[in-house]
N, C-alpha and C positions, 0 to 999 in steps of 0.2 A: 202227868201221863207216864205210864210205865214203859220203859224202853223195850221190854220183851213184847208187850202188847203192840207197840208201834211196829216192831220188826215183823211180827206175824201177820199183821193186817194191812201193811202198806204194799200195794202191788208193785211199786218200783223196786222195793227191797227184794220181794219174792222173785221178780224177773231177773234182777241182778244176781241173786244167788243161783238161779237156774242157769244163767249164762256162764257164770264161773264154774259151775259143775260140769257143763258141757265142755268148756275150754279145758278143764283139768282132765276130763275123760279123753279128749283128743290128744292132749299131751302125753298121758299115760299110754295110750295106744301107740303113738309114735316112738316112745322110749322102748316099749316092748318090741315093736316091729324092728327097729334098727338094732337093738341088742340081739335079737334072734338072728337077723341076717349077718351080723358081724361074727357071732359065735359059729354060724354055719360056714362062713367063709374061712375061718381059721382051721377047720377040720380038713 
């Protein structure tokens, strides 16, 4: 069984990647948010 075929057709893997993407998106938002607030506070 091809590993790429398994990764693209397994719903558990797809939902795991979707969850990781959402988690990384939330993390990126908070990094941007706090960075913007810190740089505003220094002005």
